[in-house]
N, C-alpha and C positions, 0 to 999 in steps of 0.2 A: 345838699348837695348831688346829683346822680353822676353819669356817667353810662352812654350804652356803646358795649363792646359788639365789632365786627365778628363774627369767627366761622375763617370761609373752610372750603372744601374738608368738611363735616362728610362723618359713612351716611350713607344713605340711610339706611336705617337708623336711627337718630330722633327720639322726640324728644316733644318739651323736656320732661321728667329729666330724662338721663344729661339732658345737658347745665340744666340744674345743679344736679347728683355732682359733676363731672366742677362744675364752676365751683360749688358747696366746700371741696378739696382744699379748696386757694382762701375763697374768700364770702360771705354775707352774697348771695343772692339775692335782689328787688324779684324780677322776674327774669327771664328765656322762655326765647321760644325759636321754634325753628318754623323756617319758614316754606310754605311749599307753594305745588302748584296749585293754583283755583281749582284745574277743570280732573285734573289726576288725583291731586289727594295727597299725592308724594313729596317727598321733600324735594326742594332743591341745591340744597348741599351745604347751604352757608344761614346762620339765622343769629340772634342777636340776641344781648347779656345786660344786663342793668344791674352795675353792684352798685356802693360808694364811692365819690370823685376824690379821696383820696383814698383808697384801695385799688381804683382802675391800672395804675401804672405799673402795682405790682404784683396785678392780674393782667396782664401781658404780656412781663416779665416771666412771669412762670407758666403759660401753661400757650405764648406762640411761638410757632415750629415744635410743639412736643408731638409727637402719636398718640391715637387713638382709632383701633384698630386696623391696626394697617394704614394711616393716614395721617399725614404731616397738615396738622389744624394751619394753620395764621388766626392770627387776635389782634384784632388795633382799635385805634378810637374808633370808633361809625362817624361818617362824612352827613350829611344836612344831605338830603336829595337836592340835586339841579333843579331845576326848569328845563331845562332841554330834555334832565332823562325822565321825567316827569308829561315832557309833549313825548316826548319815542313813544313810550307806553301807549300812551290814549290813542296815538297814529298806528302801532299794532295793532289798538286792539277793534278800532275800527275797519279795520280791514279786511278780518275775522269775521 
């Protein structure tokens, strides 16, 4: 089984490959993705990394609150999207 980790406060210049490399220093990475703005293509400052379930806690302990390019990143277990957040996003998209 795998776990998805949320990675917040990423440096704006980080790419998917760099995110993968950073987390591979601690554990094998299944996938890594920096979330980008759909209009500009620029990073939104957070991403998700998928690792083996048995390594997730050690990855969180190793990298949470660590510094990366002058920014202190936050690493935690990703939470599923709630129905409320999905609705809010849909509402915002319709307004524009």
